RODO-2510 file (C-alpha; in nm, 4 decimals, decimal comma):
residues 398
     n   res          X          Y          Z
     1     m    -0,4714    -4,4170     3,5160
     2     k    -0,0962    -4,4346     3,5846
     3     s     0,2008    -4,6068     3,4244
     4     s     0,5464    -4,6678     3,5731
     5     l     0,8880    -4,7414     3,4334
     6     s     1,1403    -4,9397     3,6412
     7     l     1,4937    -4,9711     3,5075
     8     t     1,7100    -5,2435     3,6581
     9     l     2,0848    -5,2846     3,6260
    10     l     2,1716    -5,6504     3,6499
    11     q     2,5058    -5,8278     3,6825
    12     s     2,6822    -5,7690     3,3530
    13     p     2,9802    -5,8982     3,1543
    14     s     3,0378    -5,5485     3,0292
    15     p     3,4018    -5,4567     2,9648
    16     f     3,3432    -5,1550     3,1859
    17     f     3,3442    -5,3846     3,4850
    18     n     3,6156    -5,6039     3,6322
    19     h     3,5472    -5,9581     3,5133
    20     t     3,6582    -6,1066     3,8438
    21     s     3,4056    -5,9080     4,0406
    22     k     3,0378    -5,9777     4,0518
    23     l     2,7414    -5,7758     4,1566
    24     s     2,5730    -5,9833     4,4189
    25     q     2,2533    -5,7765     4,4006
    26     y     2,0762    -5,5831     4,1316
    27     h     2,0355    -5,2139     4,1697
    28     s     1,7131    -5,0400     4,0745
    29     f     1,6915    -4,6829     3,9459
    30     p     1,4142    -4,4638     4,0896
    31     v     1,0766    -4,5219     3,9376
    32     i     0,9756    -4,2534     3,6808
    33     k     0,6043    -4,1969     3,6835
    34     c     0,4337    -4,0488     3,3744
    35     h     0,0876    -3,9062     3,4177
    36     q    -0,1506    -3,8635     3,1270
    37     q    -0,2475    -3,4998     3,0591
    38     s    -0,5949    -3,3955     3,1560
    39     t    -0,8293    -3,2436     2,8996
    40     a    -0,7863    -2,9010     3,0632
    41     q    -0,4054    -2,9286     3,0434
    42     k    -0,4218    -3,0230     2,6755
    43     s    -0,6550    -2,7327     2,6056
    44     s    -0,4225    -2,4887     2,7850
    45     l    -0,1238    -2,6160     2,5882
    46     t    -0,3137    -2,5829     2,2603
    47     n    -0,4161    -2,2267     2,3482
    48     l    -0,0582    -2,1374     2,4409
    49     k     0,0696    -2,2711     2,1089
    50     a    -0,1947    -2,0702     1,9243
    51     i    -0,0993    -1,7522     2,1126
    52     m     0,2705    -1,8030     2,0386
    53     a     0,1948    -1,8700     1,6710
    54     k    -0,0023    -1,5450     1,6478
    55     k     0,2816    -1,3526     1,8116
    56     r     0,5073    -1,4720     1,5307
    57     r     0,2704    -1,3362     1,2671
    58     k     0,3310    -1,0255     1,0584
    59     k     0,2673    -0,7036     1,2450
    60     g    -0,0966    -0,6038     1,2531
    61     l    -0,2266    -0,9412     1,1381
    62     e    -0,2331    -1,1192     1,4741
    63     d    -0,6130    -1,1281     1,4929
    64     l    -0,6820    -1,2797     1,1513
    65     s    -0,8361    -1,6250     1,1366
    66     d    -0,5907    -1,9030     1,0517
    67     e    -0,7563    -1,9445     0,7131
    68     l    -0,7247    -1,5767     0,6187
    69     y    -0,3702    -1,5550     0,7532
    70     e    -0,2669    -1,8519     0,5414
    71     i    -0,4023    -1,6735     0,2328
    72     a    -0,2374    -1,3462     0,3380
    73     s     0,0965    -1,5281     0,3599
    74     l     0,1034    -1,6207    -0,0091
    75     n     0,3961    -1,5029    -0,2207
    76     l     0,2660    -1,1876    -0,3883
    77     d     0,5370    -1,1459    -0,6502
    78     h     0,2893    -1,2052    -0,9315
    79     a    -0,0605    -1,0756    -1,0034
    80     p    -0,2616    -1,4041    -0,9821
    81     a    -0,1677    -1,4450    -0,6147
    82     r    -0,2477    -1,0802    -0,5384
    83     r    -0,5885    -1,1194    -0,7037
    84     q    -0,6573    -1,4332    -0,5000
    85     v    -0,5707    -1,2547    -0,1753
    86     r    -0,7812    -0,9504    -0,2601
    87     s    -1,0829    -1,1708    -0,3409
    88     a    -1,0505    -1,3494    -0,0073
    89     f    -1,0471    -1,0195     0,1853
    90     i    -1,3249    -0,8251     0,0086
    91     q    -1,5878    -0,8988     0,2752
    92     f    -1,3374    -0,8461     0,5551
    93     h    -1,2484    -0,4994     0,4189
    94     r    -1,6152    -0,3982     0,3883
    95     q    -1,6579    -0,4526     0,7610
    96     l    -1,3725    -0,2204     0,8630
    97     d    -1,4751     0,0540     1,1044
    98     h    -1,3539     0,3476     0,8927
    99     v    -1,5509     0,6701     0,8528
   100     l    -1,5076     0,6609     0,4726
   101     f    -1,6897     0,3273     0,4687
   102     k    -1,9437     0,3953     0,7438
   103     l    -2,0541     0,7268     0,5923
   104     a    -2,0124     0,6355     0,2268
   105     p    -2,2840     0,7937     0,0110
   106     p    -2,5493     0,5457    -0,1068
   107     g    -2,6146     0,4395    -0,4627
   108     i    -2,2591     0,4771    -0,5991
   109     r    -2,2239     0,2705    -0,9169
   110     t    -1,8990     0,0761    -0,9504
   111     e    -1,7376    -0,1281    -1,2246
   112     e    -1,4163    -0,3322    -1,2334
   113     w    -1,2353    -0,4579    -1,5412
   114     y    -0,8945    -0,5389    -1,6881
   115     e    -0,7421    -0,3671    -1,9908
   116     l    -0,4557    -0,5120    -2,1911
   117     n    -0,1962    -0,2373    -2,2323
   118     s     0,0457    -0,1928    -2,5234
   119     k     0,3065    -0,4043    -2,3405
   120     g     0,0683    -0,6986    -2,3110
   121     q     0,0036    -0,6494    -1,9390
   122     e    -0,3384    -0,6842    -1,7781
   123     i    -0,4124    -0,3570    -1,6000
   124     f    -0,6759    -0,3434    -1,3264
   125     c    -0,9238    -0,0575    -1,3707
   126     k    -1,2179     0,0579    -1,1613
   127     s    -1,4800     0,3325    -1,1765
   128     w    -1,7122     0,4947    -0,9220
   129     l    -2,0026     0,6997    -1,0599
   130     p    -2,2731     0,9065    -0,8863
   131     k    -2,6030     0,7348    -0,8219
   132     e    -2,8363     0,6790    -1,1157
   133     g    -3,0003     1,0007    -1,2281
   134     d    -2,7377     1,2373    -1,0837
   135     q    -2,5509     1,4505    -1,3348
   136     i    -2,1744     1,3985    -1,3620
   137     k    -1,9938     1,7303    -1,3128
   138     g    -1,6471     1,6147    -1,4162
   139     v    -1,4028     1,3255    -1,4422
   140     v    -1,1320     1,2540    -1,1825
   141     c    -0,8559     1,0082    -1,2801
   142     f    -0,6471     0,8762    -0,9922
   143     c    -0,2792     0,7737    -0,9689
   144     h    -0,1955     0,5767    -0,6527
   145     g     0,1275     0,5900    -0,4538
   146     y     0,4252     0,3575    -0,4147
   147     g     0,3398     0,0042    -0,3062
   148     d    -0,0307     0,0871    -0,3006
   149     t    -0,3450    -0,0043    -0,4948
   150     c    -0,6665     0,1677    -0,6025
   151     t    -0,8609    -0,0833    -0,3918
   152     f    -0,8706    -0,1007    -0,0085
   153     l    -0,9067     0,2457     0,1550
   154     f    -0,9154     0,4230    -0,1791
   155     e    -1,2592     0,2660    -0,2191
   156     g    -1,3792     0,5072     0,0503
   157     i    -1,1949     0,8042    -0,1026
   158     a    -1,3464     0,7388    -0,4457
   159     r    -1,6988     0,6969    -0,3082
   160     r    -1,6716     1,0257    -0,1227
   161     i    -1,5741     1,2137    -0,4396
   162     a    -1,8284     1,0287    -0,6562
   163     g    -2,0997     1,1149    -0,4051
   164     s    -2,0245     1,4816    -0,4739
   165     g    -2,1088     1,4375    -0,8417
   166     y    -1,7856     1,3241    -1,0040
   167     g    -1,6965     1,0205    -1,2087
   168     v    -1,3869     0,8680    -1,0480
   169     y    -1,1579     0,6338    -1,2393
   170     a    -0,8463     0,4552    -1,1176
   171     v    -0,5884     0,2022    -1,2353
   172     d    -0,3276    -0,0058    -1,0557
   173     h     0,0192     0,0671    -1,1930
   174     p     0,2078    -0,2260    -1,3540
   175     g     0,3760    -0,4227    -1,0755
   176     f     0,1338    -0,2978    -0,8090
   177     g    -0,2065    -0,3969    -0,6774
   178     l    -0,3986    -0,6248    -0,9119
   179     s    -0,2135    -0,5367    -1,2332
   180     d     0,0425    -0,7605    -1,4016
   181     g     0,4118    -0,7198    -1,3257
   182     l     0,6638    -0,8192    -1,0590
   183     h     0,5419    -0,6806    -0,7286
   184     g     0,7033    -0,3502    -0,6336
   185     y     0,9273    -0,3441    -0,9400
   186     i     0,9691    -0,0380    -1,1624
   187     s     1,2125    -0,1010    -1,4468
   188     n     1,1403     0,2379    -1,6031
   189     f     0,9258     0,5057    -1,4390
   190     d     0,8048     0,6221    -1,7794
   191     d     0,6295     0,2852    -1,8151
   192     l     0,3957     0,3895    -1,5322
   193     v     0,3403     0,7289    -1,6915
   194     d     0,2772     0,5868    -2,0394
   195     n     0,0354     0,3317    -1,8951
   196     v    -0,1632     0,6086    -1,7220
   197     i    -0,1754     0,8100    -2,0462
   198     e    -0,2861     0,5021    -2,2412
   199     q    -0,5560     0,3859    -2,0004
   200     y    -0,7033     0,7270    -1,9286
   201     a    -0,7110     0,8164    -2,2996
   202     k    -0,9501     0,5218    -2,3424
   203     i    -1,1611     0,6293    -2,0466
   204     k    -1,1762     0,9968    -2,1488
   205     g    -1,2899     0,8829    -2,4927
   206     r    -1,6105     0,7273    -2,3593
   207     p    -1,9205     0,8915    -2,5117
   208     e    -2,0835     0,9614    -2,1734
   209     l    -1,7775     1,1633    -2,0612
   210     q    -1,7452     1,3880    -2,3649
   211     g    -1,7382     1,7591    -2,2894
   212     l    -1,6784     1,7120    -1,9161
   213     p    -1,3853     1,8748    -1,7328
   214     r    -1,1063     1,6205    -1,6711
   215     f    -0,8744     1,6211    -1,3697
   216     i    -0,5760     1,4059    -1,2834
   217     f    -0,5352     1,3246    -0,9147
   218     g    -0,2033     1,1911    -0,7780
   219     q    -0,1156     1,0825    -0,4251
   220     s     0,2467     1,0502    -0,3048
   221     m     0,4411     0,8681    -0,5820
   222     g     0,1216     0,9004    -0,7836
   223     g     0,1847     1,2739    -0,7661
   224     a     0,5067     1,2175    -0,9580
   225     v     0,3163     1,0060    -1,2115
   226     a     0,0548     1,2810    -1,2507
   227     l     0,3189     1,5525    -1,2913
   228     k     0,5088     1,3516    -1,5531
   229     t     0,1801     1,2809    -1,7324
   230     h     0,1022     1,6530    -1,7387
   231     l     0,4543     1,7428    -1,8566
   232     k     0,4222     1,4927    -2,1440
   233     e     0,0704     1,6082    -2,2399
   234     p     0,0178     1,9557    -2,0913
   235     d    -0,3087     2,0218    -2,2775
   236     q    -0,4903     1,6995    -2,1900
   237     w    -0,6133     1,7910    -1,8424
   238     d    -0,8291     2,0705    -1,7032
   239     g    -0,6651     2,0571    -1,3632
   240     m    -0,4396     1,8586    -1,1329
   241     i    -0,4816     1,7615    -0,7663
   242     l    -0,1646     1,6522    -0,5880
   243     v    -0,1804     1,5031    -0,2384
   244     a     0,1542     1,4839    -0,0544
   245     p     0,3307     1,4587    -0,3925
   246     m     0,6697     1,2950    -0,4318
   247     c     0,8355     1,5490    -0,6598
   248     k     1,1720     1,6199    -0,4966
   249     v     1,3883     1,4256    -0,2515
   250     a     1,4944     1,6356     0,0446
   251     e     1,8711     1,6682     0,0832
   252     e     1,8699     1,5375     0,4403
   253     v     1,7294     1,1998     0,3337
   254     m     1,9345     1,1537     0,0181
   255     p     2,1796     0,8614     0,0408
   256     p     2,5518     0,9531     0,0234
   257     a     2,6872     1,0013    -0,3283
   258     a     2,9132     0,6946    -0,2973
   259     v     2,6179     0,4740    -0,2021
   260     l     2,4132     0,6069    -0,4929
   261     k     2,6952     0,5374    -0,7356
   262     v     2,7296     0,1759    -0,6238
   263     a     2,3505     0,1257    -0,6157
   264     n     2,3184     0,2645    -0,9667
   265     v     2,5735     0,0142    -1,1006
   266     l     2,4122    -0,2768    -0,9138
   267     s     2,0652    -0,1786    -1,0364
   268     n     2,1737    -0,2658    -1,3893
   269     v     2,3126    -0,6042    -1,2803
   270     i     2,0612    -0,7254    -1,0220
   271     p     1,7709    -0,4815    -1,0755
   272     e     1,4974    -0,6865    -0,9066
   273     v     1,6836    -0,7495    -0,5806
   274     k     1,5093    -0,6203    -0,2670
   275     f     1,7824    -0,3928    -0,1368
   276     f     1,6880    -0,0737     0,0479
   277     p     1,5256    -0,1205     0,3898
   278     t     1,2057     0,0708     0,4623
   279     k     1,0458     0,1984     0,7791
   280     d     0,6970     0,1074     0,8961
   281     l     0,4972     0,3384     0,6684
   282     a     0,1731     0,2822     0,8582
   283     e     0,3256     0,4422     1,1676
   284     l     0,4705     0,7286     0,9652
   285     a     0,1676     0,7916     0,7434
   286     f    -0,1389     0,7500     0,9706
   287     r    -0,1982     0,9922     1,2574
   288     n    -0,5243     0,8271     1,3646
   289     y    -0,4199     0,5209     1,5661
   290     k    -0,7337     0,3210     1,4820
   291     y    -0,6849     0,3769     1,1094
   292     r    -0,3131     0,3051     1,1409
   293     e    -0,3997    -0,0411     1,2692
   294     m    -0,6307    -0,0890     0,9696
   295     a    -0,3503    -0,0013     0,7277
   296     y    -0,1908    -0,3407     0,7903
   297     y    -0,4980    -0,5014     0,6314
   298     n    -0,3978    -0,3637     0,2909
   299     m    -0,3047    -0,7188     0,1998
   300     i    -0,1760    -0,6532    -0,1526
   301     c     0,0316    -0,3496    -0,0617
   302     y     0,4044    -0,3915    -0,1352
   303     s     0,5839    -0,3376     0,1975
   304     d     0,9094    -0,5282     0,1524
   305     r     1,2555    -0,3779     0,0916
   306     v     1,2670    -0,1441    -0,2072
   307     r     1,3995    -0,3178    -0,5166
   308     l     1,7240    -0,1743    -0,6527
   309     k     1,5980    -0,0550    -0,9900
   310     t     1,2787     0,0792    -0,8354
   311     a     1,4758     0,2989    -0,5964
   312     m     1,6977     0,4364    -0,8714
   313     e     1,3998     0,5095    -1,0965
   314     i     1,2241     0,6993    -0,8180
   315     l     1,5339     0,9093    -0,7520
   316     k     1,5735     0,9705    -1,1233
   317     v     1,2154     1,0866    -1,1777
   318     t     1,2171     1,3221    -0,8785
   319     s     1,5306     1,4829    -1,0199
   320     e     1,3601     1,5221    -1,3592
   321     i     1,0509     1,6778    -1,2039
   322     e     1,2575     1,9160    -0,9928
   323     s     1,4305     2,0374    -1,3089
   324     n     1,1017     2,0896    -1,4946
   325     v     0,8656     2,2064    -1,2228
   326     n     0,8606     2,5567    -1,3734
   327     k     0,6836     2,4041    -1,6771
   328     v     0,3802     2,2934    -1,4748
   329     c     0,1033     2,5106    -1,6189
   330     s    -0,2201     2,3296    -1,5300
   331     p    -0,4683     2,4631    -1,2735
   332     l    -0,3203     2,3151    -0,9585
   333     l    -0,4324     2,2148    -0,6095
   334     v    -0,1532     2,0942    -0,3795
   335     i    -0,2511     1,9328    -0,0490
   336     h    -0,0064     1,8283     0,2223
   337     g    -0,0004     1,7463     0,5926
   338     a     0,2382     1,9860     0,7673
   339     a     0,3693     1,7022     0,9881
   340     d     0,4250     1,4576     0,6987
   341     m     0,7265     1,2326     0,7657
   342     v     0,7154     1,0475     0,4320
   343     t     0,7227     1,3278     0,1761
   344     d     0,8451     1,6719     0,2749
   345     p     0,5773     1,9459     0,2850
   346     n     0,8514     2,1951     0,1951
   347     v     0,8721     2,0173    -0,1405
   348     s     0,5050     2,0977    -0,2001
   349     k     0,5809     2,4600    -0,1191
   350     f     0,8670     2,4444    -0,3708
   351     l     0,6313     2,3034    -0,6351
   352     y     0,3677     2,5673    -0,5642
   353     e     0,6171     2,8516    -0,5836
   354     k     0,7950     2,7322    -0,8996
   355     a     0,4957     2,6137    -1,1065
   356     c     0,4002     2,8606    -1,3786
   357     s     0,0280     2,7890    -1,3361
   358     k    -0,1799     3,1043    -1,3136
   359     d    -0,4438     2,9147    -1,1149
   360     k    -0,2686     2,7429    -0,8240
   361     t    -0,3629     2,6727    -0,4642
   362     i    -0,1760     2,5096    -0,1774
   363     k    -0,3358     2,3731     0,1395
   364     l    -0,1151     2,2758     0,4338
   365     y    -0,2915     2,1071     0,7268
   366     q    -0,1323     2,1571     1,0654
   367     g    -0,0501     1,8285     1,2374
   368     g    -0,1473     1,6302     0,9288
   369     y     0,0486     1,3171     0,8378
   370     h     0,1170     1,1653     0,4956
   371     s    -0,2150     0,9814     0,4500
   372     i    -0,4147     1,3025     0,4799
   373     l    -0,7169     1,1566     0,2977
   374     e    -0,7637     0,8406     0,5043
   375     g    -0,5381     0,8387     0,8108
   376     e    -0,6404     1,1489     1,0057
   377     p    -0,9036     1,2139     1,2739
   378     d    -1,2491     1,2089     1,1148
   379     d    -1,3090     1,5845     1,1269
   380     a    -0,9721     1,6487     0,9588
   381     i    -1,0531     1,3976     0,6833
   382     f    -1,3837     1,5732     0,6123
   383     t    -1,2089     1,9132     0,6022
   384     v    -0,9659     1,7902     0,3349
   385     f    -1,2482     1,6431     0,1239
   386     d    -1,4512     1,9633     0,1552
   387     d    -1,1526     2,1589     0,0237
   388     i    -1,1060     1,9209    -0,2701
   389     i    -1,4741     1,9244    -0,3678
   390     e    -1,4937     2,3037    -0,3376
   391     w    -1,1892     2,3377    -0,5660
   392     l    -1,3392     2,0958    -0,8213
   393     d    -1,6835     2,2562    -0,8106
   394     t    -1,5388     2,6024    -0,8709
   395     r    -1,3501     2,4893    -1,1806
   396     c    -1,6360     2,2860    -1,3194
   397     s    -1,8928     2,5631    -1,2783
   398     s    -1,6665     2,8120    -1,4553
***
């Protein structure tokens, strides 16, 4: 079926023409023919639009269904939205092709709940216990890193440790994961530390955990939280495991003094502003390419610019830890990838050398990146877990 449009210019009294002249004939413009699109053409156009829309998506999320991507695009500033997103992705995450999920030990008992802390914030808590009938050797309490959560890939980490006979407990820090608070915002680093002390005091007080060895386990920024927790309460833990800990900022990555001075002033005026740009941490932290691609599915991870006050608090706490590292007296296991580009492995060496612990061990893994527990080749991941379990078993049996 065709349609045609014929435009005709007739004799006109228009002021653009001389009134004494007349057009003796009309002049026709060429006929413009418009063809209706075929079904195949429409389908191709629709597919092209869909492809272009996916190319404009956030990195790593191009293959999500439209429904899931719409949920993933919610504003995550506040906890209710983060909880909604996490709920929508639970089944999706369980299907990820990660060795920690595929080879997870069977029968692990899990529990999720929220605790109201002393500041009135709802704190997300979760536990992973050995299968029914297995004796619990000890208690491991986890502190996650900056921007992260104790859900997502940590689920696999926790199951691996629980399958070796340990009760694993974790909380999301205020402002991160599923806990209350502005996303990615740390107004005072001690708030994170005090929250960990408060929540884990409740957990350690459970009747079924009495008399068991208790270990605090910190990864990246969580290492700083664990260290500060130990420095505040040095007698409350039977050992500390630090994975790629953030306990000192290397000189070569420190901002210039003038920039720090200005940022410090601004952090007291506009503390919540997203200010400092960040690099793609998935590329820096995951050596295994397949697992690096999965990292983008951590939907409630904070990956935007670092908020002003958050940055200043992190710099402040690393300075405090550096000044007090000689007071670290707990049995200590420090684990770090030698090729880490996020936290400096030399800082872990500094911690190991300066800590006054009589029982201290450091493990540096050649070629290992920052996410040494979940982002390495499978055999390397198993090696790290074997080292952790061996260290725990030795201290629990003694």
